[in-house]
N, CA, C and O atoms as a Maestro MAE file, in Angstrom:
{
 s_m_m2io_version
 :::
 2.0.0
}

f_m_ct {
 s_m_title
 :::
 protein
 m_atom[196] {
  # First column is atom index #
  i_m_mmod_type
  r_m_x_coord
  r_m_y_coord
  r_m_z_coord
  i_m_residue_number
  s_m_chain_name
  s_m_pdb_residue_name
  s_m_pdb_atom_name
  i_m_atomic_number
  :::
  1 25 110.106 95.412 105.194 1 A "MET " " N  " 7
  2 3 110.025 94.415 104.240 1 A "MET " " CA " 6
  3 2 109.073 94.833 103.070 1 A "MET " " C  " 6
  4 15 108.008 95.400 103.318 1 A "MET " " O  " 8
  5 25 109.402 94.594 102.003 2 A "THR " " N  " 7
  6 3 108.489 95.010 100.829 2 A "THR " " CA " 6
  7 2 108.262 93.669 100.017 2 A "THR " " C  " 6
  8 15 109.142 92.809 99.992 2 A "THR " " O  " 8
  9 25 107.116 93.522 99.387 3 A "TRP " " N  " 7
  10 3 106.752 92.531 98.539 3 A "TRP " " CA " 6
  11 2 105.706 92.912 97.719 3 A "TRP " " C  " 6
  12 15 105.139 93.994 97.863 3 A "TRP " " O  " 8
  13 25 105.362 91.983 96.740 4 A "GLY " " N  " 7
  14 3 104.204 92.202 95.830 4 A "GLY " " CA " 6
  15 2 104.019 91.109 94.908 4 A "GLY " " C  " 6
  16 15 104.818 90.173 94.918 4 A "GLY " " O  " 8
  17 25 102.894 91.140 93.994 5 A "PHE " " N  " 7
  18 3 102.951 90.004 92.999 5 A "PHE " " CA " 6
  19 2 102.201 90.664 91.833 5 A "PHE " " C  " 6
  20 15 101.563 91.707 91.968 5 A "PHE " " O  " 8
  21 25 102.307 90.060 90.801 6 A "ALA " " N  " 7
  22 3 101.661 90.367 89.484 6 A "ALA " " CA " 6
  23 2 100.863 89.175 88.820 6 A "ALA " " C  " 6
  24 15 101.377 88.060 88.737 6 A "ALA " " O  " 8
  25 25 99.626 89.433 88.362 7 A "LEU " " N  " 7
  26 3 98.844 88.469 87.724 7 A "LEU " " CA " 6
  27 2 98.237 89.175 86.558 7 A "LEU " " C  " 6
  28 15 97.291 89.944 86.726 7 A "LEU " " O  " 8
  29 25 98.708 88.958 85.476 8 A "GLY " " N  " 7
  30 3 98.183 89.683 84.201 8 A "GLY " " CA " 6
  31 2 98.392 91.250 84.432 8 A "GLY " " C  " 6
  32 15 99.497 91.669 84.776 8 A "GLY " " O  " 8
  33 25 97.360 92.064 84.247 9 A "GLU " " N  " 7
  34 3 97.551 93.410 84.428 9 A "GLU " " CA " 6
  35 2 97.400 93.833 85.909 9 A "GLU " " C  " 6
  36 15 97.513 95.029 86.179 9 A "GLU " " O  " 8
  37 25 97.150 92.922 86.895 10 A "VAL " " N  " 7
  38 3 97.077 93.377 88.274 10 A "VAL " " CA " 6
  39 2 98.246 93.178 88.892 10 A "VAL " " C  " 6
  40 15 98.838 92.120 88.678 10 A "VAL " " O  " 8
  41 25 98.824 94.188 89.808 11 A "ARG " " N  " 7
  42 3 99.961 94.203 90.438 11 A "ARG " " CA " 6
  43 2 99.765 94.526 91.871 11 A "ARG " " C  " 6
  44 15 98.754 95.187 92.111 11 A "ARG " " O  " 8
  45 25 100.444 94.231 92.781 12 A "THR " " N  " 7
  46 3 100.322 94.792 94.225 12 A "THR " " CA " 6
  47 2 101.696 95.178 94.680 12 A "THR " " C  " 6
  48 15 102.685 94.626 94.199 12 A "THR " " O  " 8
  49 25 101.782 96.087 95.572 13 A "ASN " " N  " 7
  50 3 102.967 96.568 96.303 13 A "ASN " " CA " 6
  51 2 102.559 96.529 97.784 13 A "ASN " " C  " 6
  52 15 101.471 96.988 98.133 13 A "ASN " " O  " 8
  53 25 103.429 95.981 98.665 14 A "SER " " N  " 7
  54 3 103.162 96.003 100.046 14 A "SER " " CA " 6
  55 2 104.477 96.436 100.818 14 A "SER " " C  " 6
  56 15 105.582 96.058 100.429 14 A "SER " " O  " 8
  57 25 104.302 97.280 101.978 15 A "VAL " " N  " 7
  58 3 105.360 97.520 102.795 15 A "VAL " " CA " 6
  59 2 105.131 97.198 104.243 15 A "VAL " " C  " 6
  60 15 104.142 97.717 104.761 15 A "VAL " " O  " 8
  61 25 105.828 96.487 104.915 16 A "LEU " " N  " 7
  62 3 105.711 96.161 106.256 16 A "LEU " " CA " 6
  63 2 106.768 96.860 107.142 16 A "LEU " " C  " 6
  64 15 107.955 96.828 106.821 16 A "LEU " " O  " 8
  65 25 106.362 97.457 108.197 17 A "ARG " " N  " 7
  66 3 107.531 97.974 109.042 17 A "ARG " " CA " 6
  67 2 106.983 97.672 110.554 17 A "ARG " " C  " 6
  68 15 105.804 97.605 110.902 17 A "ARG " " O  " 8
  69 25 108.131 97.513 111.343 18 A "ILE " " N  " 7
  70 3 107.992 97.328 112.718 18 A "ILE " " CA " 6
  71 2 108.834 98.437 113.435 18 A "ILE " " C  " 6
  72 15 110.061 98.439 113.347 18 A "ILE " " O  " 8
  73 25 108.160 99.358 114.130 19 A "ASN " " N  " 7
  74 3 108.806 100.485 114.760 19 A "ASN " " CA " 6
  75 2 109.346 100.214 116.051 19 A "ASN " " C  " 6
  76 15 109.079 99.141 116.591 19 A "ASN " " O  " 8
  77 25 110.155 101.151 116.674 20 A "GLU " " N  " 7
  78 3 110.834 101.000 117.926 20 A "GLU " " CA " 6
  79 2 109.955 100.679 119.126 20 A "GLU " " C  " 6
  80 15 110.464 100.213 120.145 20 A "GLU " " O  " 8
  81 25 108.601 100.924 119.032 21 A "ARG " " N  " 7
  82 3 107.541 100.541 119.980 21 A "ARG " " CA " 6
  83 2 106.996 99.084 119.720 21 A "ARG " " C  " 6
  84 15 106.143 98.573 120.446 21 A "ARG " " O  " 8
  85 25 107.513 98.502 118.707 22 A "GLY " " N  " 7
  86 3 107.010 97.217 118.402 22 A "GLY " " CA " 6
  87 2 105.761 97.092 117.703 22 A "GLY " " C  " 6
  88 15 105.161 96.018 117.648 22 A "GLY " " O  " 8
  89 25 105.261 98.366 117.056 23 A "GLU " " N  " 7
  90 3 104.086 98.349 116.408 23 A "GLU " " CA " 6
  91 2 104.393 97.929 114.888 23 A "GLU " " C  " 6
  92 15 105.360 98.346 114.251 23 A "GLU " " O  " 8
  93 25 103.439 97.057 114.417 24 A "TRP " " N  " 7
  94 3 103.523 96.452 113.032 24 A "TRP " " CA " 6
  95 2 102.679 97.304 112.170 24 A "TRP " " C  " 6
  96 15 101.463 97.315 112.362 24 A "TRP " " O  " 8
  97 25 103.212 98.014 111.241 25 A "THR " " N  " 7
  98 3 102.325 98.797 110.238 25 A "THR " " CA " 6
  99 2 102.525 98.107 108.926 25 A "THR " " C  " 6
  100 15 103.616 97.670 108.560 25 A "THR " " O  " 8
  101 25 101.358 98.026 108.201 26 A "GLU " " N  " 7
  102 3 101.361 97.610 106.860 26 A "GLU " " CA " 6
  103 2 100.651 98.436 105.885 26 A "GLU " " C  " 6
  104 15 99.633 99.027 106.245 26 A "GLU " " O  " 8
  105 25 101.112 98.547 104.607 27 A "PHE " " N  " 7
  106 3 100.455 99.369 103.663 27 A "PHE " " CA " 6
  107 2 100.534 98.717 102.317 27 A "PHE " " C  " 6
  108 15 101.629 98.515 101.793 27 A "PHE " " O  " 8
  109 25 99.295 98.348 101.683 28 A "SER " " N  " 7
  110 3 99.412 97.844 100.348 28 A "SER " " CA " 6
  111 2 98.581 98.555 99.303 28 A "SER " " C  " 6
  112 15 97.477 99.047 99.537 28 A "SER " " O  " 8
  113 25 99.112 98.568 98.292 29 A "GLU " " N  " 7
  114 3 98.318 99.139 97.121 29 A "GLU " " CA " 6
  115 2 98.144 98.284 95.915 29 A "GLU " " C  " 6
  116 15 98.960 97.389 95.696 29 A "GLU " " O  " 8
  117 25 97.175 98.488 95.146 30 A "ILE " " N  " 7
  118 3 96.813 97.570 93.913 30 A "ILE " " CA " 6
  119 2 96.932 98.447 92.800 30 A "ILE " " C  " 6
  120 15 96.548 99.614 92.876 30 A "ILE " " O  " 8
  121 25 97.451 97.953 91.744 31 A "LEU " " N  " 7
  122 3 97.597 98.642 90.431 31 A "LEU " " CA " 6
  123 2 96.989 97.754 89.407 31 A "LEU " " C  " 6
  124 15 97.343 96.579 89.306 31 A "LEU " " O  " 8
  125 25 95.989 98.340 88.569 32 A "ILE " " N  " 7
  126 3 95.397 97.551 87.463 32 A "ILE " " CA " 6
  127 2 95.618 98.289 86.312 32 A "ILE " " C  " 6
  128 15 95.190 99.439 86.207 32 A "ILE " " O  " 8
  129 25 96.310 97.680 85.353 33 A "GLY " " N  " 7
  130 3 96.683 98.208 83.978 33 A "GLY " " CA " 6
  131 2 97.372 99.655 84.315 33 A "GLY " " C  " 6
  132 15 98.187 99.782 85.229 33 A "GLY " " O  " 8
  133 25 96.974 100.667 83.523 34 A "SER " " N  " 7
  134 3 97.468 101.910 83.441 34 A "SER " " CA " 6
  135 2 96.743 102.857 84.520 34 A "SER " " C  " 6
  136 15 97.078 104.035 84.646 34 A "SER " " O  " 8
  137 25 95.739 102.270 85.280 35 A "GLN " " N  " 7
  138 3 95.193 103.220 86.337 35 A "GLN " " CA " 6
  139 2 96.115 103.581 87.460 35 A "GLN " " C  " 6
  140 15 97.054 102.853 87.781 35 A "GLN " " O  " 8
  141 25 95.839 104.709 88.049 36 A "PRO " " N  " 7
  142 3 96.686 105.065 89.197 36 A "PRO " " CA " 6
  143 2 96.605 103.991 90.384 36 A "PRO " " C  " 6
  144 15 95.624 103.251 90.449 36 A "PRO " " O  " 8
  145 25 97.537 103.920 91.228 37 A "PRO " " N  " 7
  146 3 97.410 102.932 92.353 37 A "PRO " " CA " 6
  147 2 96.408 103.322 93.341 37 A "PRO " " C  " 6
  148 15 96.246 104.498 93.666 37 A "PRO " " O  " 8
  149 25 95.717 102.327 93.833 38 A "LYS " " N  " 7
  150 3 94.662 102.407 94.830 38 A "LYS " " CA " 6
  151 2 94.973 101.729 96.234 38 A "LYS " " C  " 6
  152 15 95.554 100.644 96.276 38 A "LYS " " O  " 8
  153 25 94.624 102.308 97.225 39 A "LYS " " N  " 7
  154 3 94.962 101.651 98.607 39 A "LYS " " CA " 6
  155 2 94.206 100.374 98.683 39 A "LYS " " C  " 6
  156 15 92.995 100.337 98.465 39 A "LYS " " O  " 8
  157 25 94.939 99.287 99.003 40 A "LEU " " N  " 7
  158 3 94.304 97.949 99.176 40 A "LEU " " CA " 6
  159 2 94.145 97.604 100.655 40 A "LEU " " C  " 6
  160 15 93.161 96.968 101.033 40 A "LEU " " O  " 8
  161 25 95.170 98.042 101.563 41 A "LEU " " N  " 7
  162 3 95.237 97.690 102.886 41 A "LEU " " CA " 6
  163 2 96.072 98.598 103.614 41 A "LEU " " C  " 6
  164 15 97.178 98.871 103.146 41 A "LEU " " O  " 8
  165 25 95.649 99.162 104.824 42 A "GLU " " N  " 7
  166 3 96.394 99.825 105.688 42 A "GLU " " CA " 6
  167 2 96.099 99.427 107.044 42 A "GLU " " C  " 6
  168 15 94.943 99.536 107.452 42 A "GLU " " O  " 8
  169 25 97.023 98.973 107.795 43 A "LEU " " N  " 7
  170 3 96.724 98.504 109.139 43 A "LEU " " CA " 6
  171 2 97.937 98.776 110.137 43 A "LEU " " C  " 6
  172 15 99.094 98.973 109.766 43 A "LEU " " O  " 8
  173 25 97.516 98.759 111.412 44 A "THR " " N  " 7
  174 3 98.603 98.789 112.683 44 A "THR " " CA " 6
  175 2 98.355 97.681 113.485 44 A "THR " " C  " 6
  176 15 97.187 97.417 113.771 44 A "THR " " O  " 8
  177 25 99.339 96.937 113.926 45 A "VAL " " N  " 7
  178 3 98.947 95.987 115.005 45 A "VAL " " CA " 6
  179 2 99.866 96.459 116.114 45 A "VAL " " C  " 6
  180 15 101.074 96.642 115.964 45 A "VAL " " O  " 8
  181 25 99.189 96.641 117.244 46 A "TYR " " N  " 7
  182 3 99.849 97.211 118.639 46 A "TYR " " CA " 6
  183 2 100.298 96.049 119.416 46 A "TYR " " C  " 6
  184 15 99.573 95.057 119.485 46 A "TYR " " O  " 8
  185 25 101.524 96.098 120.052 47 A "PRO " " N  " 7
  186 3 102.051 95.052 121.020 47 A "PRO " " CA " 6
  187 2 101.099 94.958 122.202 47 A "PRO " " C  " 6
  188 15 100.473 95.956 122.558 47 A "PRO " " O  " 8
  189 25 100.972 93.793 122.820 48 A "GLN " " N  " 7
  190 3 100.265 93.579 123.928 48 A "GLN " " CA " 6
  191 2 101.047 94.447 125.202 48 A "GLN " " C  " 6
  192 15 102.267 94.603 125.257 48 A "GLN " " O  " 8
  193 25 100.228 94.883 126.037 49 A "GLU " " N  " 7
  194 3 100.853 95.590 127.142 49 A "GLU " " CA " 6
  195 2 101.003 94.740 128.414 49 A "GLU " " C  " 6
  196 15 101.518 95.224 129.423 49 A "GLU " " O  " 8
  :::
 }
 m_bond[195] {
  # First column is bond index #
  i_m_from
  i_m_to
  i_m_order
  :::
  1 1 2 1
  2 2 3 1
  3 3 4 2
  4 3 5 1
  5 5 6 1
  6 6 7 1
  7 7 8 2
  8 7 9 1
  9 9 10 1
  10 10 11 1
  11 11 12 2
  12 11 13 1
  13 13 14 1
  14 14 15 1
  15 15 16 2
  16 15 17 1
  17 17 18 1
  18 18 19 1
  19 19 20 2
  20 19 21 1
  21 21 22 1
  22 22 23 1
  23 23 24 2
  24 23 25 1
  25 25 26 1
  26 26 27 1
  27 27 28 2
  28 27 29 1
  29 29 30 1
  30 30 31 1
  31 31 32 2
  32 31 33 1
  33 33 34 1
  34 34 35 1
  35 35 36 2
  36 35 37 1
  37 37 38 1
  38 38 39 1
  39 39 40 2
  40 39 41 1
  41 41 42 1
  42 42 43 1
  43 43 44 2
  44 43 45 1
  45 45 46 1
  46 46 47 1
  47 47 48 2
  48 47 49 1
  49 49 50 1
  50 50 51 1
  51 51 52 2
  52 51 53 1
  53 53 54 1
  54 54 55 1
  55 55 56 2
  56 55 57 1
  57 57 58 1
  58 58 59 1
  59 59 60 2
  60 59 61 1
  61 61 62 1
  62 62 63 1
  63 63 64 2
  64 63 65 1
  65 65 66 1
  66 66 67 1
  67 67 68 2
  68 67 69 1
  69 69 70 1
  70 70 71 1
  71 71 72 2
  72 71 73 1
  73 73 74 1
  74 74 75 1
  75 75 76 2
  76 75 77 1
  77 77 78 1
  78 78 79 1
  79 79 80 2
  80 79 81 1
  81 81 82 1
  82 82 83 1
  83 83 84 2
  84 83 85 1
  85 85 86 1
  86 86 87 1
  87 87 88 2
  88 87 89 1
  89 89 90 1
  90 90 91 1
  91 91 92 2
  92 91 93 1
  93 93 94 1
  94 94 95 1
  95 95 96 2
  96 95 97 1
  97 97 98 1
  98 98 99 1
  99 99 100 2
  100 99 101 1
  101 101 102 1
  102 102 103 1
  103 103 104 2
  104 103 105 1
  105 105 106 1
  106 106 107 1
  107 107 108 2
  108 107 109 1
  109 109 110 1
  110 110 111 1
  111 111 112 2
  112 111 113 1
  113 113 114 1
  114 114 115 1
  115 115 116 2
  116 115 117 1
  117 117 118 1
  118 118 119 1
  119 119 120 2
  120 119 121 1
  121 121 122 1
  122 122 123 1
  123 123 124 2
  124 123 125 1
  125 125 126 1
  126 126 127 1
  127 127 128 2
  128 127 129 1
  129 129 130 1
  130 130 131 1
  131 131 132 2
  132 131 133 1
  133 133 134 1
  134 134 135 1
  135 135 136 2
  136 135 137 1
  137 137 138 1
  138 138 139 1
  139 139 140 2
  140 139 141 1
  141 141 142 1
  142 142 143 1
  143 143 144 2
  144 143 145 1
  145 145 146 1
  146 146 147 1
  147 147 148 2
  148 147 149 1
  149 149 150 1
  150 150 151 1
  151 151 152 2
  152 151 153 1
  153 153 154 1
  154 154 155 1
  155 155 156 2
  156 155 157 1
  157 157 158 1
  158 158 159 1
  159 159 160 2
  160 159 161 1
  161 161 162 1
  162 162 163 1
  163 163 164 2
  164 163 165 1
  165 165 166 1
  166 166 167 1
  167 167 168 2
  168 167 169 1
  169 169 170 1
  170 170 171 1
  171 171 172 2
  172 171 173 1
  173 173 174 1
  174 174 175 1
  175 175 176 2
  176 175 177 1
  177 177 178 1
  178 178 179 1
  179 179 180 2
  180 179 181 1
  181 181 182 1
  182 182 183 1
  183 183 184 2
  184 183 185 1
  185 185 186 1
  186 186 187 1
  187 187 188 2
  188 187 189 1
  189 189 190 1
  190 190 191 1
  191 191 192 2
  192 191 193 1
  193 193 194 1
  194 194 195 1
  195 195 196 2
  :::
 }
}
């Protein structure tokens, strides 16, 4: 799943994936004006055993 938002010159892009082991990974970046994208969030949620 992908999503994001924009507020003036600030934009975000996020990607969420759930793999075959049930791990939820998420990566988000932020873009401000013409600056290169910067990592905002990177996480992995592991299923309970």
